[in-house]
C-alpha positions in Angstrom: -0.8 58.7 -59.0 0.0 56.2 -56.4 -1.3 56.5 -53.0 0.9 56.8 -49.9 1.2 53.8 -47.4 -1.1 55.9 -45.0 -3.8 56.2 -47.8 -4.0 52.8 -49.3 -6.3 51.3 -47.0 -9.1 52.5 -44.7 -7.3 51.4 -41.1 -4.9 53.7 -39.9 -1.9 51.7 -38.3 1.7 52.7 -37.0 4.6 50.4 -36.8 8.5 50.5 -36.8 9.9 50.6 -40.4 13.5 50.6 -42.1 13.6 53.3 -44.8 17.0 52.1 -46.3 19.7 49.6 -46.1 21.1 51.1 -42.9 18.4 48.9 -41.2 17.7 51.7 -38.7 13.9 51.6 -37.5 11.8 54.5 -36.8 8.0 55.2 -36.4 5.9 54.8 -39.5 2.4 55.5 -40.3 0.6 53.3 -42.7 -2.7 51.6 -43.2 -4.2 48.2 -43.3 -7.3 46.9 -45.3 -10.7 46.8 -43.6 -11.5 43.2 -42.2 -12.8 41.3 -45.2 -15.4 38.4 -44.9 -12.6 35.9 -44.5 -10.2 38.0 -42.4 -9.1 38.2 -38.9 -7.9 41.4 -37.2 -6.0 41.1 -34.2 -4.1 43.6 -31.9 -0.3 42.7 -31.9 0.8 42.1 -28.4 4.1 40.5 -28.9 6.5 40.0 -32.0 9.9 38.1 -32.1 13.1 39.3 -33.4 14.3 36.8 -36.1 17.5 37.3 -37.8 15.7 37.3 -41.0 14.1 40.6 -39.9 17.7 41.9 -39.5 19.0 40.6 -42.9 16.0 42.1 -44.8 15.8 45.3 -43.1 19.7 45.9 -44.2 18.8 44.5 -47.5 21.6 41.8 -47.1 19.9 39.6 -49.8 19.3 42.4 -52.3 15.5 42.0 -52.5 14.2 44.6 -49.7 11.8 47.1 -50.7 11.4 50.1 -48.5 9.7 51.3 -46.3 9.9 48.0 -44.6 8.1 46.9 -41.5 9.7 43.5 -40.3 8.1 40.9 -38.1 6.9 37.5 -38.7 6.6 35.9 -35.3 3.5 37.6 -34.4 0.9 37.0 -31.6 -1.9 38.8 -30.2 -5.8 39.0 -29.4 -8.6 38.9 -32.1 -10.6 42.2 -32.2 -12.6 41.7 -35.2 -13.6 38.8 -37.5 -15.2 38.6 -41.0 -18.7 37.3 -41.6 -17.5 33.9 -43.2 -14.6 33.2 -40.8 -15.3 29.8 -38.9 -12.2 29.2 -36.7 -11.8 32.2 -34.7 -13.8 34.7 -32.6 -13.2 38.0 -30.8 -10.9 37.4 -27.8 -9.1 34.5 -29.1 -5.2 34.3 -28.8 -3.7 33.9 -32.4 -0.5 34.1 -34.2 0.9 34.7 -37.7 3.9 33.5 -39.1 6.1 33.8 -42.2 3.2 33.9 -44.8 -0.1 35.6 -45.1 -1.3 34.3 -48.5 -0.9 32.0 -51.4 -2.8 31.4 -54.9 -5.0 28.8 -53.1 -5.6 26.8 -56.3 -2.3 25.1 -57.2 -1.2 21.6 -56.3 0.7 22.7 -53.4 -2.1 24.9 -51.9 -4.5 21.9 -52.3 -2.0 19.7 -50.3 -1.5 22.2 -47.3 2.0 22.9 -48.9 1.3 26.6 -49.3 4.8 27.4 -48.5 5.8 25.9 -51.9 3.2 27.8 -53.9 4.8 29.8 -56.6 2.7 32.7 -55.7 3.1 32.7 -51.9 2.9 36.1 -50.1 5.3 36.8 -47.3 4.1 38.4 -44.2 6.2 41.6 -45.0 7.9 43.0 -48.0 5.5 40.8 -50.4 2.9 42.0 -52.8 -0.6 41.1 -51.6 -3.6 40.0 -53.9 -4.4 43.8 -54.4 -1.1 44.8 -55.4 -0.1 46.6 -52.1 3.0 45.8 -50.1 2.6 43.7 -47.0 3.8 45.1 -43.7 4.9 42.9 -40.7 4.3 42.5 -37.0 6.5 45.5 -35.7 3.1 47.4 -35.7 0.0 47.7 -33.5 -2.4 45.5 -35.4 -2.6 43.0 -38.4 -5.4 42.0 -40.7 -4.7 38.5 -42.0 -6.9 35.8 -44.1 -8.3 33.1 -41.7 -6.1 30.4 -43.5 -2.8 31.9 -42.4 -3.8 32.6 -38.7 -2.9 30.0 -35.9 -4.6 29.6 -32.7 -2.4 30.0 -29.7 -3.5 27.7 -26.8 -4.5 29.4 -23.6 -1.9 27.6 -21.5 1.0 29.1 -23.6 2.3 32.6 -22.4 2.1 34.9 -25.5 5.6 36.3 -25.2 7.0 32.8 -25.1 4.6 31.6 -28.1 5.9 34.4 -30.5 9.2 32.7 -31.5 7.6 29.5 -32.1 6.1 31.0 -35.2 9.4 30.7 -37.1 12.4 29.7 -34.7 10.2 27.0 -33.2 8.6 25.5 -36.4 12.1 25.6 -38.2 13.1 22.9 -35.7 10.0 21.2 -34.8 9.3 20.6 -38.5 12.3 18.4 -39.4 11.8 16.6 -36.0 8.5 15.4 -37.1 9.1 15.1 -40.9 11.9 12.9 -40.4 10.6 10.6 -37.7 13.0 11.9 -35.1 10.1 12.2 -32.6 9.9 8.9 -31.1 10.7 8.2 -27.5 14.0 6.5 -27.0 15.6 7.9 -30.1 18.8 9.8 -29.9 19.2 13.2 -31.7 22.2 15.6 -32.0 21.5 19.3 -32.0 24.4 21.3 -33.4 24.5 24.8 -32.0 22.6 26.3 -28.9 21.3 29.6 -30.2 17.8 30.8 -30.7 17.1 27.7 -33.0 19.2 25.2 -31.2 17.7 25.8 -27.6 13.9 25.2 -28.9 15.3 22.1 -30.8 16.4 20.7 -27.6 13.1 21.7 -25.7 11.0 20.0 -28.5 13.0 16.8 -28.7 13.0 16.3 -24.9 9.2 17.1 -24.9 8.8 14.3 -27.4 10.8 11.9 -25.1 13.9 11.9 -27.3 17.6 11.6 -26.0 19.5 14.9 -26.8 23.1 15.4 -27.4 24.1 19.1 -28.0 27.2 19.6 -30.2 28.9 22.9 -29.9 32.4 24.2 -30.9 33.2 25.2 -27.3 32.3 23.9 -23.8 30.9 27.3 -22.7 27.3 26.3 -23.2 27.5 22.9 -21.5 26.0 24.0 -18.2 22.9 25.7 -19.9 22.5 22.7 -22.2 22.6 20.0 -19.5 21.2 22.0 -16.4 18.8 24.4 -17.8 17.5 22.6 -21.1 17.9 19.0 -19.6 20.1 17.8 -22.7 21.4 14.3 -21.9 24.9 14.9 -23.1 27.3 17.5 -24.6 29.8 17.1 -27.3 32.6 19.7 -28.1 33.0 19.4 -32.0 36.6 20.5 -31.8 37.6 17.6 -29.6 38.1 14.7 -32.1 38.3 11.9 -29.5 34.6 13.0 -28.5 33.3 13.2 -31.9 34.9 9.8 -32.9 33.4 8.1 -29.9 29.9 9.4 -30.8 30.0 8.2 -34.5 27.1 6.1 -35.3 25.2 6.7 -32.0 22.5 9.2 -33.1 19.4 8.6 -35.2 19.7 12.1 -36.7 21.3 15.6 -36.3 19.5 18.9 -36.4 22.1 21.4 -37.4 21.1 25.1 -36.3 24.4 26.9 -37.0 23.9 29.6 -39.5 27.7 30.4 -40.3 29.1 28.6 -43.1 30.8 25.4 -41.8 31.8 22.0 -42.8 28.9 19.6 -42.3 30.8 16.2 -42.9 32.4 16.1 -39.5 
């Protein structure tokens, strides 16, 4: 007979879980594994709210398994480490993102591309190596393999660090991967929401000239004054768009709604 989530593992935990596709979250008692020799256990202090959490809680993509504890922008402080952990110690500030495991032996894993591993394990709603379901950061603590834990520098506030584990890396990665990270380059950022605003901040920190492209002018003041963007384009204004053609080294498009890319 299958064990209940509260009886599967020795460490008692509590979180917030969705029980069905209504997406409504309520208190949920479950359990986490004991700290293994290569595991890091940490107290969760902050967890970002990503739109993926909302999609998954409501089963918008048809693959959710309930009960489901969301959260994959997780930061906190280490409370225990396994005997073979080398990178972390008790008291360290750490974070966990979208993944908590992979096969560790395929070509992708051996090239630090675990996110392409065919057996990658998601932080929540996935199946761990021991066959149990993973639960995310809307909870009091986490137990995660050392290889999927990230050190948070002491000079970064933990509440601000949490969204960097997903929203942040989603925009930082293409800036770096496509070489749009050199001082003096010019990058366009489409949209100024959760992803767009961190794209602007990263690009400016890298010394890049930034133009925000938005459907309406209502975010111009925020883009220019608060985030220090260099210019602002209204995408519905054809004259502005035509004048900007060919002036940028690349464009980061952060709009989640279906929209024409060609303009």
